N, C-alpha and C positions, 0 to 999 in steps of 0.2 A: 852716323856717329856725330857728325857736325851738328845736325839738327838737335840731337839730344843734348849736346854741350850748350848750344844756344838757349834751349828751353831751360836747362839747369841754371844758367847764369841769370835768366829773367826771373825764375822762381826765387833764386837766392836774393836778388835785389828787392823783389816784392816782399819777401819774408823779413828782411832786415830794415825795410823802410820805416815802420812805425818807431822803432827805437832810435834810429838815426835822425828822424825828423824831430822827435822830442829832445834829443841831445842838441840839435842845431838851435832849437828855441832856447834851451837852458844856457848854452854857451853864448848865444847871442845876447842874452840879458847880462852876462858877465862882461860883455864888451869885446869878446873875441869874434872876429869876422870870418868864421869858418863856413864853407859851403858844404854841399852834400858829400862831395868826394873827400873833403878833409875830415869830415866827421864819420865817414863810413867805417874805418877800422875800429873806432870805439863803439859804434853802433853794432858791429858784428859781435864784439865781446859782450856787450850788454844783452844782445839777443841770446847768445849761448848761455850766459849766466841765468837769465830768466827762464829759459826752457829747461835747464838742468835743475833749477830749484823747484820747478812746478811738476817735474816728472815723478811718477809714483815710485815708492821705495819697495824693492823686492827683497825679502828676507829668506835666505835659504834655510830649509829645515834640516839640512845635513849638519852634522856637528860631531 
């Protein structure tokens, strides 16, 4: 169970890294000195929003 948790955390950090890194670049240009851990919560939100918006839409035929 511990190994699964550690692997899950590593996969989570790798999956959210691109959005977090791009936010660090953007916020750095605005003059905010945020590092990876400061930008991670916003990176998580952006990752979830991007994955939700790119997911296929299923329409139920029941009605």
